[in-house]
C-alpha positions in Angstrom: -0.2 0.0 0.1 2.8 2.2 1.1 4.3 1.5 -2.7 1.6 2.5 -4.3 1.4 6.2 -2.3 4.5 7.0 -3.5 3.7 5.6 -6.7 0.5 8.4 -6.9 2.9 10.7 -5.1 5.7 10.6 -7.5 3.4 10.7 -10.7 1.4 14.0 -9.3 4.7 15.9 -8.8 5.8 14.7 -12.5 2.8 16.0 -13.9 3.3 18.9 -12.0 6.6 19.8 -13.2 5.2 18.8 -17.0 3.0 21.5 -16.4 5.5 24.3 -15.4 7.6 23.1 -18.2 4.9 23.8 -20.5 4.7 27.5 -19.1 5.1 30.1 -21.6 5.0 27.8 -24.7 2.2 26.8 -27.5 -0.2 23.9 -27.6 2.2 22.3 -30.1 5.1 22.8 -28.0 3.5 21.7 -25.2 2.9 18.6 -27.0 6.6 18.1 -27.7 7.7 19.0 -23.7 5.2 15.7 -22.5 6.6 13.8 -25.9 10.4 14.6 -25.1 10.0 13.7 -20.9 8.6 10.3 -22.3 11.1 9.1 -24.5 13.8 10.6 -22.3 12.4 8.2 -19.2 12.4 5.7 -21.5 16.0 5.9 -22.9 17.6 6.8 -19.3 15.4 4.4 -17.3 17.6 4.0 -14.1 20.8 5.4 -15.4 22.8 7.6 -13.0 25.6 10.4 -13.5 29.3 10.1 -12.0 27.6 12.4 -9.3 25.2 9.5 -8.4 22.0 11.5 -9.4 19.8 10.0 -11.4 20.2 11.2 -15.3 15.9 11.7 -15.6 16.1 13.3 -12.4 19.0 15.5 -13.5 17.5 16.2 -16.7 13.7 17.5 -15.5 16.0 20.0 -12.8 18.0 21.2 -15.7 14.7 22.0 -17.6 12.9 23.5 -14.5 15.5 25.9 -14.2 15.3 26.6 -17.4 11.7 27.9 -17.1 12.6 30.4 -14.5 15.3 32.0 -16.6 12.3 32.2 -19.3 13.8 30.3 -22.0 12.3 28.8 -25.4 11.0 25.4 -26.0 13.9 24.3 -27.8 16.6 25.1 -24.9 13.9 22.9 -22.6 13.8 19.7 -24.5 17.6 20.2 -25.2 17.8 20.1 -21.1 15.6 17.1 -21.2 17.0 15.3 -23.6 20.5 16.1 -22.8 22.2 12.7 -22.6 20.1 10.8 -24.7 23.7 10.9 -27.7 25.1 9.0 -24.3 23.2 5.9 -24.3 22.0 5.6 -28.1 24.4 6.0 -30.9 21.8 8.0 -33.7 20.6 9.8 -30.6 21.1 13.0 -32.3 19.5 12.1 -35.5 16.5 10.4 -33.8 16.1 13.8 -31.3 16.5 16.2 -34.8 13.6 13.5 -36.6 11.4 14.0 -33.6 11.6 17.4 -31.9 13.3 19.4 -34.8 16.7 20.4 -35.4 17.2 23.2 -32.8 16.6 21.0 -30.1 19.3 18.4 -31.8 21.8 21.7 -32.2 21.4 22.2 -28.4 22.3 19.0 -27.5 25.2 18.6 -29.9 26.6 21.5 -28.4 26.1 19.9 -24.5 27.8 16.8 -25.8 31.0 18.8 -27.2 31.3 20.8 -24.0 30.8 18.0 -21.7 34.5 16.8 -22.8 35.7 19.6 -21.1 34.4 18.5 -17.6 37.1 15.7 -17.2 39.8 18.7 -18.1 38.4 21.1 -15.8 37.7 19.3 -13.0 41.3 17.3 -13.0 43.1 20.8 -13.1 41.1 22.9 -10.6 41.7 20.0 -8.5 45.2 19.9 -8.8 46.7 21.0 -5.2 50.1 21.0 -7.0 49.2 24.1 -9.3 50.6 27.6 -8.8 47.8 30.4 -8.1 49.6 32.1 -11.0 49.2 28.7 -12.9 46.0 28.0 -11.8 44.6 32.0 -12.9 45.8 31.5 -16.3 44.5 28.0 -17.2 41.0 28.5 -16.2 41.0 31.9 -17.9 42.1 29.4 -20.9 39.3 27.1 -19.9 36.6 29.8 -20.0 37.7 30.7 -23.4 37.7 27.3 -24.9 34.4 26.6 -23.2 33.1 29.7 -25.1 35.0 29.3 -28.3 32.9 25.6 -28.5 29.4 27.2 -28.0 28.0 28.3 -31.1 24.8 29.3 -29.3 24.9 31.2 -26.3 21.7 29.1 -25.0 24.2 26.0 -24.3 26.1 28.1 -22.0 23.1 28.3 -20.3 22.1 24.7 -20.3 25.5 24.0 -18.7 25.3 26.6 -16.0 21.6 25.4 -15.6 23.4 21.9 -15.3 25.8 22.6 -12.8 22.9 24.2 -10.3 21.1 21.0 -10.5 24.3 19.0 -9.7 25.2 21.4 -6.5 21.3 21.1 -5.4 21.7 17.1 -6.0 24.5 17.9 -3.3 23.0 19.5 -0.9 20.8 16.7 0.1 23.5 13.9 -0.6 26.8 13.6 1.5 30.1 13.2 -1.2 33.6 13.8 -0.9 33.3 14.7 -4.4 31.3 17.9 -3.9 34.1 19.8 -2.3 36.0 19.4 -5.8 33.0 20.3 -8.1 32.3 23.3 -5.8 35.6 24.7 -6.2 35.6 23.7 -10.1 32.4 26.2 -10.0 33.7 29.1 -8.0 36.4 29.1 -10.8 34.5 28.4 -13.8 31.0 28.6 -13.8 29.7 31.5 -11.3 32.3 33.8 -13.3 30.5 32.6 -16.0 27.2 33.3 -14.9 28.4 36.5 -13.6 29.5 37.9 -16.9 26.3 36.8 -18.7 24.7 38.7 -15.5 22.6 35.5 -14.3 22.5 36.2 -11.2 19.3 34.2 -10.4 22.3 31.3 -10.4 25.0 33.1 -9.7 24.1 33.6 -6.1 23.0 30.1 -5.8 26.0 28.5 -7.2 28.2 30.8 -5.1 26.4 29.8 -2.0 25.8 26.3 -2.7 29.6 26.1 -3.4 30.9 28.2 -0.5 28.7 25.8 1.8 30.5 22.3 0.8 33.4 24.3 0.6 34.0 26.1 3.8 30.7 24.7 6.3 31.5 26.2 9.4 32.3 29.6 8.2 28.8 29.5 5.7 27.1 28.4 9.0 28.5 30.9 11.7 27.4 33.5 8.9 24.2 32.4 8.8 23.7 32.0 12.4 24.7 35.6 12.7 22.1 36.6 9.9 19.6 34.5 11.6 20.2 36.5 15.3 19.5 39.4 13.9 16.7 38.4 11.7 13.4 39.2 13.6 14.9 42.5 14.4 15.6 43.2 10.8 12.7 42.5 9.5 11.0 44.3 11.5 13.4 47.7 10.4 12.8 46.4 6.9 8.9 46.5 7.3 9.4 49.9 8.8 11.4 51.0 5.9 9.6 49.7 3.0 6.1 51.6 4.4 8.2 54.9 5.2 9.2 54.9 1.7 6.3 53.8 0.1 4.4 56.5 0.9 7.2 59.0 0.6 7.2 57.8 -3.3 3.5 58.4 -3.4 3.4 61.9 -2.0 5.2 62.8 -5.0 3.7 60.6 -7.6 5.1 57.4 -8.0 2.2 55.3 -7.0 3.4 51.7 -8.7 7.0 51.6 -7.0 7.4 48.0 -5.7 9.6 48.3 -2.6 10.9 45.0 -1.0 13.9 43.8 1.2 16.7 42.4 -1.2 17.9 38.9 -0.2 20.7 38.1 1.6 23.5 36.1 -0.3 25.8 34.5 2.5 28.9 34.6 0.0 28.4 37.6 -1.2 28.4 38.9 2.5 31.5 36.5 2.8 33.6 38.0 0.0 32.9 41.4 1.1 34.0 40.5 4.9 37.3 39.1 3.1 37.7 42.0 0.7 37.5 44.4 2.7 39.0 43.1 5.8 35.7 43.8 7.8 33.9 42.8 10.1 29.5 41.1 9.6 28.5 44.1 11.2 30.5 46.2 9.2 28.8 44.7 6.0 26.4 47.5 4.2 24.0 45.0 2.5 23.5 43.1 5.3 20.2 45.2 5.4 19.1 46.4 1.5 16.0 47.4 0.1 15.4 47.0 -3.3 12.9 49.9 -5.5 11.6 49.1 -8.5 9.9 51.8 -10.8 8.4 52.3 -14.1 11.1 54.7 -15.8 14.4 56.3 -15.2 13.4 59.6 -14.0 11.7 57.8 -11.4 14.6 56.3 -10.8 16.0 59.5 -9.8 13.6 60.6 -7.7 13.6 57.7 -6.0 17.0 58.1 -5.1 16.5 61.8 -3.8 14.5 60.5 -1.7 16.1 57.8 -0.2 19.3 60.7 0.2 16.8 62.7 2.2 15.3 60.2 4.2 18.3 58.9 5.5 22.0 60.2 5.6 24.2 58.5 2.6 27.5 57.0 3.2 30.3 58.6 1.1 31.9 56.7 -1.7 29.1 53.8 -1.3 27.1 55.4 -4.2 27.1 54.1 -8.1 25.5 54.8 -11.0 25.3 51.9 -12.9 22.3 53.9 -15.3 24.7 56.2 -16.6 27.5 53.8 -16.9 26.5 50.4 -16.7 28.8 47.1 -16.2 30.4 45.5 -19.0 27.4 42.8 -19.3 25.3 45.9 -19.6 24.0 45.7 -16.0 22.1 48.6 -15.4 21.1 49.6 -11.6 21.5 52.9 -8.8 23.4 51.2 -5.6 23.5 53.7 -2.8 24.4 53.0 1.1 23.0 54.7 3.8 23.4 55.4 7.2 19.7 54.9 9.6 19.2 56.7 12.8 20.4 53.7 15.0 23.5 54.1 13.2 23.5 50.6 11.4 23.7 50.8 7.1 21.5 50.0 4.6 22.0 49.4 1.3 19.5 50.7 -1.3 19.3 49.4 -5.3 16.8 51.1 -7.6 15.9 50.5 -11.0 13.8 50.0 -13.8 11.2 46.9 -14.3 13.2 46.4 -17.7 16.6 47.2 -16.2 14.8 44.4 -13.0 14.5 41.6 -15.6 18.2 42.1 -17.7 19.4 42.0 -13.6 17.6 39.2 -12.8 17.9 36.8 -15.9 21.2 38.8 -17.5 20.7 37.5 -21.4 18.5 35.4 -21.1 16.2 38.0 -20.6 16.7 39.7 -23.8 17.5 37.0 -26.2 14.9 36.5 -29.0 15.0 32.8 -30.3 12.6 31.8 -33.2 12.4 28.2 -34.4 13.9 28.3 -37.7 15.5 31.7 -37.3 18.4 32.6 -39.5 21.4 33.7 -37.7 21.0 36.3 -40.1 18.3 38.0 -38.7 17.2 40.7 -35.4 21.4 41.2 -35.6 22.0 37.7 -34.7 25.3 38.4 -35.7 26.0 41.2 -33.9 24.8 40.0 -30.7 26.6 36.8 -30.5 29.9 39.3 -31.2 29.1 41.5 -28.2 28.5 38.4 -26.1 31.3 36.7 -27.1 33.0 40.0 -26.7 31.8 39.9 -22.9 32.7 36.9 -22.2 36.7 37.2 -22.7 37.0 38.1 -18.8 38.8 41.1 -19.7 38.4 44.4 -17.6 35.1 46.1 -17.4 34.9 48.5 -21.0 35.3 52.3 -20.3 32.6 52.9 -22.0 29.9 50.0 -22.2 27.3 52.3 -24.2 29.5 52.2 -27.1 29.6 48.1 -26.9 29.0 47.8 -30.7 32.2 49.7 -31.3 33.8 46.5 -28.9 32.3 43.3 -30.2 34.4 44.4 -33.8 37.4 44.0 -31.3 36.7 40.4 -30.2 39.2 37.6 -31.5 37.5 34.4 -30.0 36.5 33.5 -33.5 40.4 33.8 -34.9 41.6 31.5 -31.6 41.2 27.8 -31.0 41.7 25.9 -28.2 43.2 22.2 -27.9 44.4 20.0 -25.3 47.5 18.3 -24.4 47.2 14.2 -23.3 47.7 15.7 -19.8 44.6 17.8 -19.9 46.4 21.0 -20.6 44.8 23.8 -22.6 46.5 25.4 -25.1 45.3 28.1 -27.5 46.4 28.9 -31.1 45.6 30.8 -34.3 42.9 29.1 -36.1 44.0 27.1 -38.8 47.2 26.1 -36.5 48.9 22.6 -37.0 49.7 20.1 -35.0 53.7 21.4 -35.4 52.4 24.6 -34.3 50.9 22.7 -31.4 54.6 21.3 -30.9 56.5 24.2 -30.9 53.7 26.0 -28.5 54.3 23.0 -25.7 57.9 23.3 -26.0 60.6 24.0 -28.4 62.7 20.9 -28.3 59.3 18.8 -28.9 58.7 20.8 -32.1 62.3 20.2 -33.7 61.8 16.2 -32.5 58.3 16.1 -33.8 57.6 13.5 -36.4 54.1 12.9 -36.4 50.9 13.5 -34.7 47.4 12.1 -33.2 44.5 14.2 -32.9 41.5 12.5 -30.9 44.0 9.0 -31.0 44.0 8.9 -35.3 46.9 9.5 -36.8 47.1 12.9 -39.1 49.2 14.5 -41.3 51.6 17.7 -40.1 49.7 20.0 -42.0 46.4 19.7 -40.3 44.5 22.1 -39.1 43.5 21.9 -35.8 40.1 22.9 -34.4 38.6 23.7 -30.9 38.4 20.7 -28.4 40.9 18.3 -30.0 43.4 16.3 -28.2 46.6 16.3 -29.8 49.1 14.0 -29.3 52.7 14.3 -30.7 54.9 11.4 -32.2 58.8 12.7 -31.3 62.1 11.1 -32.3 64.8 10.9 -29.6 66.9 13.5 -31.6 66.7 15.4 -34.9 65.5 18.5 -36.0 63.1 20.2 -38.2 62.6 19.9 -41.9 63.1 22.8 -44.3 59.9 21.7 -46.1 58.3 22.7 -42.7 59.0 26.4 -43.9 57.5 26.5 -47.7 54.2 28.7 -47.4 52.5 26.6 -49.8 52.6 23.2 -47.8 50.5 25.0 -45.1 52.9 23.2 -41.9 53.2 26.0 -40.1 51.0 29.1 -39.2 52.2 30.6 -36.1 55.1 33.3 -36.1 56.6 31.5 -33.2 57.0 28.1 -35.0 58.2 30.0 -37.7 61.5 31.6 -36.0 61.9 28.3 -33.7 62.4 25.7 -37.3 64.6 29.1 -38.8 66.6 29.5 -35.7 67.5 26.4 -36.3 68.7 25.9 -39.6 70.5 29.3 -38.7 72.2 27.4 -35.8 72.9 24.3 -37.6 74.5 27.0 -40.5 76.9 28.1 -37.8 77.3 24.8 -36.4 78.8 23.9 -40.0 80.6 26.7 -40.3 82.6 26.4 -37.3 83.1 23.0 -38.1 84.9 24.1 -41.5 86.5 27.0 -39.7 88.3 24.0 -37.0 89.6 22.4 -39.9 91.0 25.8 -41.8 92.7 26.5 -38.5 93.8 22.8 -37.5 95.4 22.6 -40.6 97.2 26.4 -41.0 98.5 25.3 -37.6 99.7 21.7 -38.6 101.3 23.2 -42.3 103.5 25.7 -40.0 104.5 23.4 -37.2 102.8 25.0 -34.5 99.5 21.9 -33.9 100.4 22.5 -30.1 99.3 26.2 -30.1 97.0 27.5 -27.2 93.7 28.4 -29.3 92.1 30.8 -26.5 95.3 32.8 -26.4 95.9 33.0 -30.2 92.3 34.2 -31.0 92.8 36.8 -28.4 95.8 37.9 -29.8 93.3 38.3 -33.4 91.5 40.4 -31.6 88.8 37.7 -31.1 86.9 37.0 -27.8 87.0 33.4 -27.8 88.4 30.6 -29.9 84.9 29.8 -31.9 84.9 33.5 -33.4 88.5 32.8 -34.6 87.2 29.8 -36.5 83.7 31.0 -37.6 85.8 33.8 -39.1 88.1 30.8 -40.8 84.4 29.5 -42.0 83.5 32.7 -43.7 86.8 32.9 -45.3 87.0 36.2 -43.1 90.3 35.6 -41.4 93.7 37.0 -43.0 96.3 34.5 -43.5 99.1 37.1 -42.9 97.6 38.0 -39.5 96.9 34.6 -38.7 100.7 33.6 -39.1 102.4 36.2 -37.8 100.1 35.7 -34.5 101.2 31.8 -34.6 105.0 32.5 -34.6 104.5 35.0 -32.2 105.8 38.6 -34.0 104.6 41.6 -32.6 101.7 43.1 -35.0 100.2 46.7 -34.8 97.4 47.0 -32.6 95.0 48.1 -35.0 95.3 45.1 -37.1 94.9 42.8 -33.8 91.6 44.1 -33.2 90.6 44.4 -36.6 91.8 42.0 -39.3 91.9 42.6 -42.4 89.1 40.3 -44.3 90.9 37.4 -46.6 89.8 37.1 -50.1 89.9 33.9 -50.5 91.4 33.2 -53.8 90.1 30.9 -56.6 91.2 27.2 -55.6 93.7 25.6 -58.7 91.0 23.3 -60.2 88.5 26.6 -60.7 91.2 27.6 -63.0 91.3 24.6 -64.5 87.9 25.1 -65.4 86.5 26.5 -68.9 83.7 28.8 -69.7 82.6 28.7 -73.0 83.1 32.1 -74.4 84.3 33.6 -71.6 87.2 34.5 -69.9 88.4 35.2 -66.3 85.1 34.5 -64.8 85.2 33.4 -60.9 83.7 29.6 -60.3 82.5 27.7 -57.5 82.1 24.1 -57.0 78.6 23.7 -55.6 78.6 22.2 -52.0 75.2 20.6 -53.0 76.9 17.7 -55.4 80.9 18.1 -54.8 81.7 18.0 -59.0 85.2 16.2 -59.2 87.0 15.5 -62.4 86.0 14.1 -64.8 82.4 13.9 -63.5 80.3 15.5 -66.4 79.5 19.7 -65.1 77.2 22.5 -66.3 78.0 26.4 -65.0 74.6 28.2 -63.3 75.2 31.9 -63.0 74.5 33.2 -59.7 74.1 36.6 -58.3 77.3 37.7 -56.9 79.2 34.6 -56.5 80.0 34.3 -60.1 80.0 30.6 -61.8 78.6 27.7 -59.5 79.7 24.4 -61.2 77.4 21.2 -60.2 77.6 17.8 -61.5 75.2 16.9 -64.4 73.0 14.7 -62.5 72.6 17.4 -59.5 69.0 17.3 -58.9 69.6 21.3 -57.5 71.1 21.7 -60.9 67.9 20.5 -62.7 65.3 22.6 -60.6 67.6 25.7 -61.3 68.0 25.3 -65.1 64.1 24.6 -64.9 63.3 28.0 -63.4 66.1 29.8 -64.8 67.6 28.3 -68.0 69.3 31.6 -69.7 71.6 31.4 -66.6 72.9 27.6 -67.6 76.2 28.0 -69.0 78.5 25.4 -70.9 81.7 23.9 -69.0 84.3 21.6 -69.0 87.2 21.0 -67.0 89.9 22.0 -69.3 92.6 19.7 -69.4 94.1 18.3 -66.1 93.0 19.9 -63.3 95.3 20.0 -60.3 94.4 20.1 -56.7 91.9 18.4 -54.3 87.9 17.9 -54.2 85.4 17.7 -51.3 83.6 14.5 -52.2 80.4 13.0 -50.1 80.7 9.1 -49.1 78.0 7.1 -47.8 78.8 3.6 -45.7 76.2 2.0 -44.6 77.2 -1.4 -42.2 76.9 -4.3 -39.4 77.3 -1.7 -36.2 80.1 -3.2 -34.3 83.1 -2.1 -31.9 86.3 -0.4 -34.1 84.0 0.0 -37.2 85.1 3.4 -37.7 88.5 3.0 -36.8 88.8 0.2 -39.3 87.1 2.5 -42.1 89.4 5.7 -40.7 92.4 3.4 -41.8 91.5 3.3 -45.3 91.2 6.5 -46.0 94.7 7.1 -44.1 96.3 4.6 -46.1 95.1 6.2 -49.3 96.4 9.3 -48.2 92.8 10.7 -48.4 92.0 14.1 -45.9 89.0 13.7 -44.0 87.0 17.3 -43.0 83.8 15.9 -41.9 81.9 13.0 -40.3 78.6 12.2 -39.4 77.3 8.5 -38.0 74.5 7.6 -36.8 73.7 3.7 -35.3 70.4 2.3 -34.7 68.9 -1.0 -34.2 72.9 -2.8 -35.0 72.6 -0.5 -38.6 75.2 1.8 -38.7 74.8 4.7 -41.5 78.1 6.9 -41.5 78.5 10.1 -43.6 82.2 11.4 -44.8 83.3 14.3 -46.8 86.3 13.4 -47.7 89.2 15.5 -50.3 90.6 13.3 -53.6 92.5 13.9 -56.0 90.2 12.7 -59.2 87.7 9.7 -59.1 90.3 7.1 -60.0 91.4 8.0 -56.3 87.7 8.1 -54.8 86.9 4.5 -56.6 89.8 2.5 -55.4 89.1 4.0 -52.0 85.2 3.2 -52.2 86.4 -0.6 -53.3 88.3 -1.0 -50.5 85.7 0.6 -47.9 83.6 -2.2 -49.1 86.1 -4.7 -48.1 86.0 -3.5 -44.4 84.0 -6.3 -42.0 80.5 -5.5 -41.3 80.3 -2.8 -44.5 76.8 -3.6 -46.8 77.2 -1.0 -49.3 79.2 2.4 -49.6 78.6 5.4 -52.8 79.3 8.3 -53.3 76.5 10.8 -52.5 
């Protein structure tokens, strides 16, 4: 019998709730509400949320909160159906077919926002995060939340959901509620504040404060309750007196009543101002609502005439609205008993906006296009409003401010650890990698977006989780700097890649200069000279600067020789060494340019030609003719772009001197392999000027730059290297 009674009571409560949900709706919309409720109850069954609250109970609570915000039918439908996609993979399609595209669109928005829940909760609960880190990350989380929303109703739905969760925790003891409360104060109550939805803001703050600081909450509540009878009598007397004064000047339709006291607000003022409970001005408060702005200022004059105004406690938010368009007159006065009284004065329109915020003045139409009723301007304004910047100086000029909103140009993506990173729209995984850490960008070799491998030039989108696949060592690719390939969007990433290649070129110059200096010292028989002291003699701060100058052919050999031999030289020559013009190598003078005499030539470093290679010349800008091998890919590209600058060349007999050549050796790695290959070069009296070796999974890949006299010597050397134990391949690069 008892269970039957409970069942009847529950059914009665449901019917009453459905009646409430249909307030202000048409008959057709009311029918959809009843249909959605039945559909949702069937889908949700006995399922519960992570908080322990039943999904259906939560959905119904959300929808009832939205009725209080005066939201439309689509919003109420979305609240009832918010979790359907979780339990039905075709849920969104079913919602669109059965309840309309608007409801489906809002449910989809809620689902996208729900992806943030574990991220925000984990971060806010992170005790290791510093206050600065917490502030910066919460700022980005707020922006990311907004950027993921195409319709501001989705934000209101999220606020309603969080309010319902806190209401549930108010009746249920749960350790998780403290973390939820902390997240609410960091993220959701500021959001409600910026939207001006005070009806939810105060409840979110009071419940969160109650869970986080139960003793403080009870203390302030007790202090409020101790003075309740006295305060209520004072408020009743003040209301009667003020109404009489207003009627005396012709304001007959004024609404005057005691304003609710919010415990979190009282505590916040006590904390910020460093005052006791008795010194908080709005413990006793009145609100006056009149018909028009003129009556507001008339009422203000009456209040200041009845009681003594408290200096610096007057704010005119009618002439100077807050950033969220909140308008009201605030004043505090001193009463005859010596205690304070706060009074707020506003019109009915101002009051509606103050209580409901954006929900009060937002026009939603089923099937309405975004272009009508300045929808785009309103969206832009709201997004500017929610960028969490300081209040704008002149809110009456908000139309100009919305144009400055940059949220549409920013995306927010997540690291595997749940940190949020903001990037310009169109940014790629490589941009993301460089934003996280420069070294990660350099070693980036692949990327996963939401667990799936994607190309490195994929444009990222807000809400995606990005994981970088990196090598243990290595550097970026030059292809990344090609704008047509779309690998890099951000200036930061491009500058980091350019810096890497610049440093690489500097290292190559340094190595080349070190070789030049070492060979010159050996030729002079001074191999044991102190390089640091030698650099100081030549006017260089350190040895590396000396090597770089030599590598760039800026080191005067005469000065160098004098410094090495210990002879004195003029101070001006030591501090400002004259650049040495590099003579054309002997081989250069052996190259014939058809139809041209005494033309500067240089061997191309990309292919390093050596006689009797078939060669071609390419006229460069400022560096004479660059000599390439006929099979050089770089020359083929240059010739295709500028065929008019290709000239015929020949070695011109038997050139003398040495030529740099690149050799590549592949082998099975073993101890002593590099030594044995080097012995071959030593036996052939071949000078090695650069070495680069890599070993991975038992395979060795070695690159050598050597100086040879001709190809016969090179081929003989390649054959001997191939005979070294473990070598599986050797070739000229």
